[in-house]
BASE-306742 format. One line per 3 residues: number of its first residue (from 0); for each residue x, z, y of N, C-alpha, C. Coordinates in Angstrom, 2 decimals. Each point is the difference from the previous one (the first is absolute). Last residue first. Example, Ala and Ser with C-alpha at 12.3 -4.5 7.8 and 13.67 -1.06 7.14 Angstrom:
1) 12.85:7.08:-2.25:0.82:0.06:1.19:-0.77:0.73:1.09 ~ 0.29:-0.07:-5.72:-0.89:0.00:1.19:0.90:0.00:1.20
***
This chain:
191) 15.31:66.06:-7.08:-1.26:0.55:0.38:-1.26:-0.13:-0.92 ~ 4.73:-1.48:-0.43:-0.73:-0.96:0.40:-1.36:0.68:0.66 ~ 3.76:2.53:-1.94:0.02:-0.63:1.30:-0.82:-0.91:0.60
188) -0.72:1.77:-4.65:0.28:1.07:0.95:0.27:-0.43:1.52 ~ -0.13:-3.04:-3.31:-1.34:0.17:0.55:0.06:1.47:0.84 ~ 4.08:-2.02:-1.83:-0.67:-0.91:0.91:-1.31:0.30:0.53
185) 2.02:2.68:-3.45:0.63:0.27:1.19:-0.67:-1.07:1.11 ~ -1.47:-0.13:-4.39:-0.61:1.05:0.52:0.82:0.23:1.40 ~ 1.62:-3.73:-2.62:-1.47:-0.32:0.83:-0.69:1.32:0.40
182) 4.35:0.31:-2.01:0.20:-0.79:1.20:-1.53:-0.46:0.60 ~ 0.28:2.41:-4.22:0.46:1.02:1.07:-0.11:-0.78:1.55 ~ -1.16:-2.29:-3.92:-0.92:0.67:0.23:0.29:0.97:1.40
179) 3.30:-2.67:-2.16:-0.99:-0.89:0.99:-1.27:1.03:0.21 ~ 3.43:1.77:-2.62:0.45:-0.49:1.21:-1.02:-0.64:0.89 ~ -1.30:0.84:-4.41:0.05:1.52:0.70:0.56:-0.50:1.44
176) 0.02:-3.56:-3.07:-1.41:0.61:0.51:0.12:1.04:0.99 ~ 3.90:-1.59:-2.30:-0.22:-0.77:1.47:-1.49:0.40:0.48 ~ 1.69:2.13:-3.84:0.85:0.47:1.09:-0.57:-0.74:1.35
173) -2.30:-1.24:-4.39:-0.25:1.47:0.50:0.79:0.40:1.33 ~ -0.82:-5.27:-1.46:0.51:1.34:-0.48:-0.17:1.14:0.88 ~ -1.62:-4.70:0.33:1.13:0.44:0.82:0.70:1.31:-0.50
170) -3.36:-2.49:-2.45:1.05:-0.70:0.04:1.06:0.82:1.10 ~ -4.66:1.14:-0.06:0.84:0.57:-1.16:1.32:-0.33:-0.12 ~ -3.93:-1.62:2.79:0.92:0.76:0.52:1.11:0.61:-1.09
167) -4.04:-2.71:-1.02:0.41:-0.43:1.33:1.17:0.79:0.59 ~ -1.83:1.05:-4.24:0.24:-1.43:0.01:0.73:-0.51:1.21 ~ -1.80:4.30:-0.16:1.36:-0.02:-0.74:0.51:-1.47:-0.16
164) -4.44:0.78:1.96:1.04:0.36:0.43:1.54:0.00:-0.38 ~ -3.87:-0.98:-2.30:0.04:-1.05:0.87:1.30:0.39:1.03 ~ -1.18:2.91:-3.38:0.56:-1.07:-0.71:0.33:-0.94:1.27
161) -2.64:3.81:1.14:1.69:0.32:-0.12:0.44:-1.12:-0.66 ~ -4.36:-0.53:0.56:0.52:-0.01:1.34:1.89:0.19:-0.06 ~ -3.14:-0.04:-3.99:0.20:-1.23:0.86:0.91:-0.02:1.11
158) -1.42:4.18:-1.78:1.18:-0.80:-0.92:0.21:-1.23:0.44 ~ -3.32:2.86:2.38:1.40:0.31:0.07:0.95:-0.85:-0.77 ~ -4.96:-0.36:-0.05:1.08:-1.05:1.03:1.30:0.74:-0.05
155) -3.42:2.20:-2.28:-0.05:-1.41:-0.59:1.01:-0.90:0.71 ~ -0.75:4.26:1.79:0.79:0.08:-1.09:0.00:-1.29:-0.87 ~ -2.52:0.27:3.90:1.31:0.06:0.40:0.91:0.29:-1.33
152) -4.68:-0.08:-0.48:0.43:-1.21:0.58:1.58:0.03:0.42 ~ -2.02:4.15:-1.43:-0.01:-0.90:-1.02:0.46:-1.44:0.56 ~ -0.76:3.40:3.32:1.02:0.07:-0.72:0.24:-0.96:-1.08
149) -3.77:-0.51:2.36:1.22:-0.46:0.56:1.49:0.55:-0.89 ~ -4.37:1.40:-1.62:0.26:-1.44:-0.05:1.27:-0.56:0.84 ~ -1.14:4.58:0.26:0.60:-0.29:-1.29:0.14:-1.68:-0.16
146) 0.17:1.59:5.02:-1.10:0.13:-1.13:0.98:-0.31:-1.51 ~ 2.02:1.47:5.42:-0.25:-0.93:-1.06:-0.90:0.37:-1.25 ~ -0.64:1.49:5.34:0.57:0.42:-1.43:-0.01:-1.32:-0.83
143) -0.82:1.73:5.58:-0.18:-1.01:-0.89:1.19:0.29:-1.37 ~ -2.81:2.75:4.58:1.31:-0.13:-1.05:-0.40:-1.01:-0.84 ~ -1.53:1.34:5.11:-0.42:-0.53:-1.34:1.10:-0.14:-0.84
140) -1.42:3.30:4.44:0.89:-0.44:-0.67:-0.44:-0.62:-1.37 ~ -2.23:2.87:3.11:0.11:-1.49:0.69:1.04:-0.82:-0.74 ~ -1.63:4.78:-1.49:-0.73:-1.15:-0.35:0.03:-1.22:0.71
137) 3.40:3.67:-1.41:0.03:-0.64:0.91:-1.09:-0.90:0.06 ~ 0.99:2.83:-3.40:0.30:0.64:0.86:-0.32:-0.36:1.38 ~ -0.98:-2.41:-4.27:-0.76:1.31:0.23:0.59:0.89:0.99
134) 0.14:-5.47:-0.07:0.68:1.03:-0.22:-0.61:1.29:0.09 ~ -2.31:-4.84:-1.44:0.17:0.87:1.17:0.99:1.39:-0.54 ~ 0.26:-4.73:-2.72:-1.09:1.24:0.15:0.60:0.63:1.31
131) 0.50:-4.91:-3.43:0.11:0.91:1.39:-0.99:0.91:-0.08 ~ 2.60:-3.41:-3.76:-0.99:0.73:0.24:0.12:0.97:1.35 ~ 2.20:-4.82:-3.13:0.13:1.39:0.60:-1.40:0.49:0.50
128) -0.16:-3.71:-2.96:1.55:0.36:-0.12:0.36:1.36:0.85 ~ -4.29:-2.85:-0.49:0.08:1.37:-0.59:1.43:0.53:-0.43 ~ -2.07:-4.00:2.66:0.58:-0.07:-1.45:0.04:1.08:-0.95
125) -1.18:0.52:4.69:-1.14:-0.87:-0.57:0.23:-0.60:-1.35 ~ 3.44:2.33:2.53:-1.01:0.93:-0.49:-1.22:-0.79:-0.67 ~ 3.61:-2.45:2.01:0.22:1.01:-1.11:-0.86:0.68:-0.59
122) -0.94:-2.52:3.89:0.06:-0.78:-1.01:0.44:0.71:-1.14 ~ -0.18:2.60:3.86:-1.34:-0.49:-0.61:-0.03:-0.87:-1.03 ~ 4.24:0.95:2.14:-0.47:1.02:-1.06:-1.43:-0.25:-0.37
119) 1.72:-2.95:3.15:0.74:-0.06:-1.19:-0.39:1.11:-1.20 ~ -1.82:0.10:4.50:-0.55:-0.98:-0.78:0.84:-0.53:-1.73 ~ 1.87:3.28:3.38:-1.51:0.55:-0.57:-0.57:-1.04:-1.06
116) 4.13:-1.05:2.33:0.17:0.80:-1.11:-1.31:0.31:-0.43 ~ 1.81:-3.56:3.40:-1.42:0.62:-0.23:0.17:0.63:-1.47 ~ 3.87:-1.90:1.98:-0.53:0.66:1.26:-1.73:0.71:-0.40
113) 4.66:-0.36:-3.08:-1.21:-0.62:0.12:-0.77:0.40:1.18 ~ 5.67:-0.42:-1.42:-1.22:0.80:0.60:-1.30:-0.90:-0.16 ~ 4.05:0.31:-3.56:-0.31:-0.65:1.24:-1.36:0.57:0.53
110) 1.95:2.59:-2.87:0.97:-0.69:0.05:-0.23:-1.01:1.12 ~ -2.14:4.85:-0.29:-0.11:-1.31:-0.74:1.20:-0.89:0.46 ~ -1.01:4.67:1.54:0.85:-0.16:-1.37:0.05:-1.32:-0.43
107) -2.99:1.33:3.79:1.52:0.30:0.45:1.14:-0.22:-1.25 ~ -4.95:-0.29:-0.64:0.39:-1.38:0.74:1.49:0.30:0.31 ~ -2.15:3.57:-2.51:0.27:-1.28:-0.59:0.61:-1.05:0.84
104) -1.33:3.60:2.35:1.33:0.55:-0.93:0.10:-1.18:-0.90 ~ -3.69:-0.25:2.72:0.96:-0.39:0.74:1.32:0.51:-0.60 ~ -4.19:0.35:-2.23:0.29:-1.45:0.09:1.49:-0.03:0.98
101) -0.53:4.42:-2.79:-0.76:-0.58:0.89:0.27:-1.73:0.20 ~ 0.69:2.98:-4.80:0.66:-0.24:1.51:-0.85:-0.66:0.86 ~ 0.69:2.84:-5.26:-0.84:-0.76:0.93:0.79:-0.26:1.46
98) 1.02:2.47:-4.46:-0.55:0.67:0.88:-0.80:-0.67:1.13 ~ 3.36:-1.84:-2.97:-1.19:0.11:-0.68:-1.04:0.98:0.89 ~ 4.16:-3.49:0.80:-0.60:1.23:0.57:-1.33:0.26:-0.20
95) 2.68:-3.75:-1.84:1.08:1.21:0.39:-0.45:1.26:0.47 ~ -3.08:-3.76:-0.89:0.57:0.75:-1.37:1.06:0.94:0.14 ~ -1.48:-2.68:3.69:-1.03:1.21:-0.21:0.33:0.69:-1.59
92) 2.68:-3.77:2.01:0.19:0.97:0.77:-0.91:1.19:-0.27 ~ -0.42:-3.59:-2.73:1.60:0.61:-0.06:-0.06:1.09:0.81 ~ -3.63:-2.87:0.76:-0.22:0.78:-0.98:1.35:0.86:-0.48
89) 0.28:-3.05:3.39:-1.13:1.02:0.41:-0.16:1.08:-1.11 ~ 2.23:-4.14:-0.35:0.75:1.00:0.69:-0.61:1.29:0.15 ~ -2.31:-3.58:-1.89:0.96:0.61:-1.04:0.61:0.93:0.83
86) -2.57:-2.51:2.61:-0.85:1.04:-0.90:0.85:0.40:-0.78 ~ 1.94:-3.17:2.24:-0.17:0.97:1.17:-0.84:1.03:-0.86 ~ 1.16:-3.98:-1.90:1.10:0.86:0.08:-0.48:1.38:0.58
83) -4.09:-1.94:-2.52:1.39:-0.47:1.01:0.94:0.81:-0.03 ~ -3.58:-0.99:-4.05:0.47:0.83:0.95:1.07:-0.52:0.75 ~ -2.09:-1.44:-4.28:-0.97:-0.20:1.00:-0.11:1.23:1.40
80) 2.98:-1.26:-4.51:-0.97:1.52:0.24:-0.71:-0.05:1.00 ~ 2.79:-3.77:-0.37:-0.44:0.01:-1.29:-0.92:1.47:-0.25 ~ 2.64:-0.77:4.00:-1.12:-0.84:0.08:-0.66:0.09:-1.50
77) 4.02:2.15:0.41:-0.93:0.87:0.76:-1.38:-1.06:-0.13 ~ 3.68:-1.97:-1.53:-0.06:1.30:-0.66:-1.34:0.68:0.49 ~ 1.75:-3.52:2.39:-0.95:-0.65:-1.03:-0.11:1.25:-1.27
74) 2.80:0.54:4.15:-1.68:-0.09:0.12:-0.70:-0.51:-1.20 ~ 4.82:0.67:0.44:-0.78:1.27:-0.29:-1.46:-0.29:0.08 ~ 3.36:-3.11:1.62:-0.05:0.08:-1.54:-0.86:0.99:-0.62
71) 0.37:-0.54:4.82:-0.70:-1.14:-0.62:0.04:0.18:-1.61 ~ 2.55:3.08:2.74:-1.43:0.35:-0.20:-0.70:-1.41:-0.78 ~ 4.75:-0.46:0.73:-0.34:1.17:-0.68:-1.57:0.02:-0.38
68) 1.11:-3.00:3.61:0.47:-0.47:-1.53:-0.26:0.91:-1.04 ~ 0.10:1.68:4.49:-1.40:-0.84:-0.28:0.28:-0.78:-1.50 ~ 3.33:2.61:1.61:-1.35:0.98:-0.18:-0.80:-1.12:-0.32
65) 3.90:-2.04:1.32:0.00:0.60:-1.72:-1.44:0.80:-0.20 ~ 0.70:-1.91:4.31:-0.19:-1.11:-0.92:-0.03:0.72:-1.56 ~ 1.02:2.98:3.82:-1.44:-0.63:0.13:-0.50:-0.89:-1.20
62) 4.74:1.27:0.31:-0.85:1.12:-0.46:-1.45:-0.48:0.21 ~ 3.16:-3.04:1.81:0.01:0.09:-1.58:-0.95:1.23:-0.52 ~ -0.01:-0.48:4.51:-0.51:-0.99:-0.43:0.06:-0.13:-1.51
59) 2.39:3.24:2.23:-1.35:0.44:-0.11:-0.83:-1.32:-0.31 ~ 4.66:-0.09:0.16:-0.41:0.68:-0.92:-1.57:0.24:0.15 ~ 1.85:-2.80:3.25:0.21:-0.54:-1.38:-0.52:0.85:-1.31
56) 0.42:1.79:4.64:-1.32:-0.90:-0.21:0.06:-0.61:-1.53 ~ 3.61:2.63:1.18:-0.88:0.76:-0.17:-1.44:-0.59:-0.01 ~ 4.16:-2.26:0.95:-0.07:0.48:-1.31:-1.23:0.72:-0.41
53) -0.33:-3.41:3.76:0.58:1.04:-0.09:0.13:0.31:-1.67 ~ -0.62:-5.26:1.93:-0.80:1.60:-0.09:1.05:0.91:-0.35 ~ 0.09:-4.91:2.69:0.83:0.95:-0.95:-0.87:1.46:-0.04
50) -2.25:-4.83:1.23:0.37:1.35:0.61:0.63:0.64:-0.99 ~ -0.25:-5.23:-0.60:-0.71:1.29:-0.32:0.58:1.10:0.86 ~ -0.38:-5.46:0.88:0.99:1.10:-0.12:-0.75:1.16:-0.44
47) -2.23:-4.87:-1.43:0.12:1.37:1.22:0.87:0.94:-0.18 ~ 0.54:-5.17:-1.92:-0.51:1.35:-0.40:0.17:0.83:1.18 ~ -0.67:-5.32:0.04:1.10:0.87:0.17:-0.70:1.44:-0.20
44) -0.97:-5.37:-1.73:-0.43:1.29:0.40:1.15:1.04:0.19 ~ 1.27:-4.99:0.95:-0.55:0.64:-1.12:-0.40:1.21:0.47 ~ -0.11:-4.90:2.50:0.35:1.66:0.01:-0.25:0.64:-1.04
41) -1.14:-4.49:0.19:1.36:-0.05:0.68:0.46:1.27:0.13 ~ -4.71:-1.11:-0.64:0.96:-0.86:-1.19:1.25:0.26:0.23 ~ -3.10:2.21:2.51:0.04:0.48:-1.30:0.77:-0.76:-1.04
38) -0.72:-1.42:4.65:0.78:1.44:0.17:0.05:0.66:-1.49 ~ -2.40:-4.20:0.85:1.57:0.00:0.32:0.75:1.26:-0.29 ~ -4.64:0.19:-0.13:0.51:-0.88:-1.41:1.52:-0.40:0.29
35) -2.73:2.17:3.60:0.07:0.94:-1.41:0.62:-0.48:-0.99 ~ -0.70:-2.47:3.71:0.96:0.93:0.40:0.33:0.79:-1.33 ~ -3.78:-2.76:0.21:1.32:-0.91:-0.34:1.07:0.89:0.12
32) -4.24:1.88:0.55:0.31:-0.30:-1.24:1.39:-0.73:-0.26 ~ -1.41:1.01:4.36:0.43:1.13:-0.68:0.62:-0.47:-1.44 ~ -1.89:-3.02:2.79:1.32:0.19:0.17:0.32:0.98:-0.75
29) -4.61:-1.03:-0.42:1.21:-1.19:-0.75:1.46:0.42:0.48 ~ -3.34:2.70:1.89:-0.14:0.40:-1.53:0.90:-1.30:-0.63 ~ -0.70:-0.41:4.62:0.89:1.27:-0.48:-0.17:0.40:-1.11
26) -2.48:-3.58:1.11:1.50:-0.61:0.29:0.82:1.53:-0.23 ~ -4.71:0.55:-0.23:0.17:-0.75:-0.99:1.52:-0.41:-0.03 ~ -1.66:1.92:3.90:-0.20:1.00:-1.18:0.75:-0.76:-1.33
23) -1.21:-1.43:4.53:1.39:-0.16:-0.43:0.15:0.96:-1.27 ~ -4.09:-2.97:2.97:0.30:1.20:-0.97:1.62:0.00:-0.29 ~ -3.02:-3.40:2.24:0.51:1.01:0.88:0.77:1.18:-0.71
20) -1.97:-4.45:-1.89:-1.02:1.39:0.40:0.55:0.92:0.82 ~ 2.62:-3.61:-1.48:-1.15:-0.47:0.70:-0.73:0.98:0.55 ~ 4.79:1.39:-0.31:-0.83:-0.45:-0.99:-1.26:-0.46:0.64
17) 5.23:1.13:1.21:-1.47:-0.35:0.60:-0.86:-0.78:-0.88 ~ 4.65:0.95:-1.16:-0.47:1.18:0.24:-1.37:-0.05:0.91 ~ 1.32:-3.50:-4.18:0.63:0.62:1.18:-0.56:1.06:0.58
14) 0.28:-0.96:-5.34:-1.03:-0.24:1.17:0.81:0.16:1.17 ~ 2.94:-1.81:-4.00:-0.87:1.40:0.41:-0.76:-0.36:1.31 ~ 2.87:-3.18:-2.11:-0.98:0.19:-0.65:-0.89:1.26:0.09
11) 4.39:-1.56:2.00:-0.15:0.44:-1.63:-1.25:0.10:-0.34 ~ 0.69:-1.09:4.57:0.62:-1.01:-0.63:0.08:0.41:-1.59 ~ -4.46:1.50:2.41:1.55:0.53:0.20:0.77:-1.26:-0.61
8) -4.62:-1.67:1.43:0.49:0.88:-0.92:1.49:0.06:0.33 ~ -4.23:-0.84:3.64:0.60:-0.57:-1.44:0.57:0.94:-0.67 ~ -2.41:0.68:4.07:1.09:-0.23:0.25:0.84:-0.62:-1.28
5) -4.50:1.91:-0.06:0.10:-0.96:1.16:1.28:-0.88:0.28 ~ -0.98:1.70:-5.01:-0.34:0.58:1.26:0.33:-0.96:1.25 ~ -0.70:0.55:-6.30:0.56:-0.81:1.41:-0.52:0.97:1.31
2) 1.59:0.70:-5.42:-0.86:0.53:1.02:0.54:-0.82:1.22 ~ -0.21:-1.17:-5.49:0.93:0.01:1.20:-1.15:0.57:1.00 ~ 0.25:0.48:-5.33:-0.70:-0.12:0.98:0.91:-0.16:1.30
***
């Protein structure tokens, strides 16, 4: 298709600047396309220079990636029991506190914070895995306790979870695991 205009064609076949309808839009698109083809054919892609990261940043990213990778490997074990990692964490916390804990206390001990701990407890209570009751000394406080069904579910998961943890981290050996645990605790202490 040939575009004609009041002043004829450009020597190379491109439309001239003054199109018959007065529009320069199509000309601009044509020129940009021509420029793009010229640039892309002669110049190889130059990678953007990376900002040099600090060692702390590299460790932080490595830690985040490792955490995500390890957590993804544990999810199928928990999914088979129809429980989320957050729910599993709450049940483990409550197993360690048979006298019961308030929602605030459970929230403070969780691995990852859940902004709606009450709704999380509602779901666990609906499944019969936890029970809630008012404290006899202070009626304003509601204590949450793990039920026998919750303990049974954790007992079923203990073996597969330990096996998965061993598969993922056992190759590091006891000494390296103790060192890693110590370093991570120190990082948390200063990380707030």
